[in-house]
C-alpha positions in Angstrom: 65.0 146.1 86.8 68.2 146.2 84.7 69.1 143.1 82.7 72.6 142.9 84.2 75.0 144.3 86.7 78.8 144.5 87.5 80.3 142.7 90.4 83.9 143.1 91.8 85.8 140.0 93.0 89.0 140.1 95.0 91.4 137.1 94.9 94.6 137.6 96.9 96.0 140.9 95.6 94.1 140.8 92.3 90.8 142.5 91.5 88.5 141.0 88.8 85.3 142.3 87.4 82.4 140.2 86.1 79.1 141.0 84.5 76.1 139.1 85.9 72.5 138.6 84.8 70.2 140.2 87.3 67.5 137.6 87.4 69.6 134.4 87.7 72.8 136.1 89.1 74.8 134.0 86.7 78.0 135.3 85.3 77.7 136.3 81.6 80.7 134.4 80.1 81.6 136.4 77.0 81.9 139.9 78.6 83.6 138.5 81.7 86.1 136.7 79.5 86.9 140.0 77.9 87.3 141.8 81.2 89.6 139.0 82.4 91.6 139.5 79.2 91.9 143.3 79.9 93.0 142.6 83.4 95.7 140.3 82.1 96.8 143.0 79.7 97.7 145.0 82.9 94.9 147.5 82.5 94.3 149.3 85.8 91.4 148.2 87.9 89.7 151.6 87.3 90.0 151.1 83.5 88.6 147.5 83.6 85.8 148.8 85.9 84.9 151.4 83.3 84.8 148.8 80.6 82.7 146.5 82.7 80.1 149.2 83.3 80.1 150.2 79.6 79.4 146.6 78.6 76.7 146.2 81.2 75.0 149.4 79.9 75.2 148.1 76.3 73.8 144.7 77.2 70.8 146.4 78.8 70.3 148.4 75.7 70.5 145.3 73.5 67.9 143.6 75.7 65.6 146.6 75.2 66.2 146.4 71.5 65.4 142.7 71.4 68.5 141.3 69.8 72.0 140.2 70.6 75.7 140.7 69.6 75.5 138.1 66.8 72.6 140.0 65.1 74.5 143.3 65.3 77.5 141.8 63.6 75.3 140.5 60.8 73.6 143.9 60.2 74.1 145.9 57.1 76.2 149.1 57.3 73.2 151.5 57.6 71.5 149.4 60.3 74.7 149.1 62.3 75.3 152.8 62.1 71.8 153.6 63.3 72.1 151.0 66.1 75.2 152.5 67.6 74.0 156.1 67.2 70.8 155.1 69.0 72.9 153.7 71.8 74.7 157.0 72.2 71.4 158.9 72.5 70.1 156.2 74.9 73.1 157.0 77.1 72.6 160.7 76.6 69.1 160.5 77.9 70.4 158.8 81.1 68.5 155.5 80.5 71.6 153.5 81.6 71.6 154.9 85.2 69.3 156.0 87.9 71.3 159.1 88.5 69.6 162.4 87.9 72.7 163.9 86.3 72.9 162.9 82.6 76.3 162.2 81.0 77.9 164.6 78.6 78.7 163.8 75.0 82.3 162.9 75.7 81.3 160.4 78.4 78.8 158.8 76.0 81.4 158.5 73.3 83.9 157.0 75.6 81.4 154.2 76.6 80.8 153.4 72.9 84.6 153.3 72.3 84.8 150.6 75.0 82.0 148.7 73.3 83.9 148.7 70.0 86.9 147.2 71.8 84.6 144.4 73.1 83.3 143.8 69.6 86.9 143.6 68.2 87.6 141.0 70.9 84.6 139.0 69.8 85.7 139.1 66.2 89.1 137.8 67.1 87.7 135.0 69.2 85.2 133.7 66.7 85.7 133.3 63.0 82.9 134.2 60.6 81.0 136.0 63.4 80.3 138.9 61.1 82.1 142.3 61.0 82.0 145.9 62.3 81.1 147.7 59.1 80.9 151.0 60.8 84.5 151.1 61.8 86.8 152.5 59.1 90.5 151.8 59.0 92.7 154.8 58.6 96.5 155.0 58.5 98.0 158.0 60.3 101.6 159.3 60.5 103.0 161.5 63.3 106.4 162.7 64.5 107.6 161.5 67.9 110.4 162.9 70.0 113.5 163.8 68.1 111.6 163.9 64.8 111.2 160.1 64.6 108.4 159.3 62.1 105.7 156.8 63.1 102.8 155.3 61.3 99.9 153.2 62.5 96.4 152.2 61.6 93.4 153.3 63.6 89.7 152.6 63.5 87.3 155.5 63.4 83.5 155.8 63.8 81.7 158.7 62.1 78.6 158.7 64.4 80.1 160.0 67.7 78.2 162.8 69.4 79.9 166.2 68.9 82.1 167.1 71.8 82.7 170.6 73.2 86.3 171.6 73.2 87.4 171.6 76.8 90.4 173.0 78.5 91.8 171.1 81.5 91.3 172.9 84.8 94.4 174.1 86.6 95.0 176.0 89.8 96.8 179.2 90.5 99.9 179.4 92.6 98.3 181.8 95.0 95.5 179.3 95.7 98.0 176.5 96.3 99.6 178.7 99.0 96.2 179.2 100.6 95.5 175.5 100.6 98.9 174.7 102.1 98.4 177.2 104.9 94.9 176.1 105.6 95.8 172.5 106.0 96.3 171.2 109.5 97.9 167.9 108.3 101.6 167.8 107.4 100.7 164.7 105.3 98.2 166.7 103.2 100.7 169.5 102.8 103.2 167.0 101.5 100.7 165.4 99.2 99.8 168.8 97.6 103.4 169.7 97.2 104.4 166.4 95.6 101.5 166.5 93.1 102.4 170.1 92.2 106.1 169.5 91.9 106.2 166.1 90.2 103.2 166.1 87.9 102.6 162.5 88.9 99.1 161.1 88.8 97.3 160.4 92.1 97.7 156.7 91.7 101.4 157.1 91.1 101.9 159.3 94.2 99.9 156.9 96.4 102.0 154.0 95.2 105.3 155.6 96.3 107.3 153.3 98.6 109.5 155.5 100.8 112.1 152.8 101.3 112.5 152.0 97.6 111.3 154.9 95.4 112.9 158.0 97.0 116.5 159.0 96.3 117.3 160.9 99.5 120.7 162.0 98.4 119.5 163.6 95.1 116.0 164.5 96.2 114.3 162.6 93.4 111.3 160.3 93.4 110.6 157.6 90.9 107.4 156.0 89.6 107.3 152.3 89.1 104.5 150.2 87.6 103.3 147.8 90.2 100.2 145.6 90.4 100.4 144.6 94.0 99.8 147.8 95.9 97.5 147.3 98.8 95.6 150.5 98.1 95.3 149.5 94.4 97.3 152.6 93.4 99.3 152.1 90.3 101.2 153.9 87.5 99.3 154.1 84.3 102.0 152.8 82.0 104.7 150.1 82.5 107.6 152.5 82.7 109.9 154.2 85.2 109.9 158.0 85.6 111.7 160.3 87.9 111.0 163.7 89.2 113.1 166.0 91.3 111.5 167.9 94.2 112.6 171.2 95.7 114.8 171.4 98.8 111.9 172.9 100.8 109.5 170.0 99.9 112.3 167.5 100.7 112.5 169.1 104.2 108.8 168.7 104.7 109.0 165.1 103.4 111.7 164.3 106.0 109.6 166.0 108.8 106.6 164.0 107.8 108.5 160.7 107.9 110.1 161.6 111.3 106.8 162.6 112.8 105.0 159.4 111.7 108.0 157.0 111.9 106.3 154.5 114.2 103.4 153.9 111.8 105.6 154.1 108.7 107.9 151.5 110.2 105.0 149.0 109.8 104.5 149.7 106.1 106.4 150.5 102.9 104.1 153.2 101.6 104.8 156.9 102.0 101.2 158.0 102.3 99.1 156.4 105.0 96.0 157.0 107.0 96.8 158.7 110.2 93.7 158.1 112.3 90.5 156.1 112.5 89.8 152.4 111.8 92.3 152.3 108.9 95.1 154.0 110.8 98.5 153.0 109.4 97.1 151.6 106.2 98.0 152.9 102.7 96.1 156.0 101.8 93.5 155.5 99.0 92.4 157.9 96.2 88.9 158.2 97.8 90.5 159.4 101.0 92.5 162.0 99.1 89.4 163.4 97.4 87.6 163.5 100.8 90.5 165.4 102.3 90.6 167.9 99.3 86.8 168.3 99.7 87.2 169.3 103.3 89.9 171.8 102.3 87.6 173.2 99.7 84.9 173.7 102.3 87.4 175.5 104.5 88.9 177.8 101.9 86.4 177.9 99.1 89.1 176.8 96.7 88.4 173.7 94.6 91.4 171.4 94.1 91.8 167.9 92.6 95.0 165.9 92.0 94.6 166.4 88.3 94.4 170.2 88.7 97.8 170.1 90.4 99.1 168.0 87.5 97.9 170.7 85.1 99.6 173.3 87.3 102.9 171.4 87.0 102.6 171.3 83.2 101.7 175.0 82.8 104.4 176.2 85.1 107.1 174.2 83.2 105.8 175.6 79.9 106.1 179.1 81.3 109.8 178.7 82.0 110.5 177.4 78.5 110.2 173.6 78.6 109.3 172.1 75.3 106.1 170.1 74.9 108.1 167.0 74.3 109.9 167.3 77.7 106.6 168.1 79.5 105.0 165.1 77.9 107.9 162.9 78.9 107.7 164.2 82.5 104.0 163.6 82.6 104.4 160.0 81.3 102.3 160.5 78.2 102.6 157.1 76.4 102.3 158.2 72.9 105.5 160.3 73.0 107.7 157.6 74.4 110.7 156.7 72.3 113.5 154.1 72.7 114.5 153.0 76.2 118.0 154.4 75.7 116.7 157.8 74.7 114.4 157.9 77.7 117.4 157.2 80.0 119.1 160.2 78.6 116.0 162.2 79.0 115.8 161.2 82.7 119.2 162.6 83.4 118.4 165.8 81.4 115.1 166.1 83.3 116.7 166.1 86.7 119.1 168.9 85.6 116.2 170.9 84.2 114.2 170.5 87.4 117.2 171.5 89.6 117.6 174.7 87.5 113.8 175.3 87.8 114.0 175.2 91.6 117.0 177.5 91.7 115.2 180.1 89.6 111.8 179.6 91.4 112.3 179.5 95.1 109.1 177.7 96.0 105.6 178.5 97.0 105.9 178.5 100.7 107.4 179.6 103.9 108.7 176.3 105.3 108.8 177.5 108.9 105.1 178.3 108.7 104.2 174.9 107.2 106.1 173.0 109.9 
């Protein structure tokens, strides 16, 4: 039996995660305090959930080792280094989970990164608790948008497992056409098109409110950071981004709204469940993955929301967009500049998108899709 487990608690519209001891079912205060802190920092529920599981795995590992957080912080450098490397290989062997599939190196490293964050929190909370000798400080400099020079300090660990270089999976235009034609649902067609044409994350698309976030005159859609979405969808960063969609996709959007106006009149969300026990409720990410899984069985074509996001980026690169503009459109936080510069970029982005759709007439025969 595992030493501890993760539990999810919902209060009003807020989700909290706690770590509990298995035998007593008591909440473990220190890790739960950290999870509450991350929630209050506006980390997404999925991010906090990942941190919670990483901590629960690590506490199980500590229990097996026979010592606690305080002892780790008092260790000498060599012992600390050995301890965390052992944790990585413990994860790699799959001892943290009953799943048959073992995690890859990147996943193991990401769990350890979350543990280091937890330790940093402990050190800030308690004076003279010890230190993380294995984390080295390094100052890095980099150029942001428009050549602005930035400098910041980062902490590095030299014991991570080696990661294979991976290339994000994309999807070819021809396969998107096949998926569109194979889908019997106008909602799913619209979902695929918006993901492909905006580059938005799935959480951002599912959070679109059709009465607030769509500019019907200019055919643009904006992403707004919200924490009160009923389906727990949310933008990753606290920023506003806009994307322009093609005229063909806008026509499909209007057809979808008209066809489902009775249900949509009872909600503010663009994407809803169209049948079953949850009919009329905001669509969830799990429902999207299930729908895409059915399409894969029907066509033999694998597709995920993130693959469509990669498609968006690759297509813009092919027509000459700079990496800075693509990063801005995708909402990559590290390339953000001043608010006034981003406003200018938003206007420029709309013009560039409009030119893109004029030169690239779309993926689809609208009459067939409708």
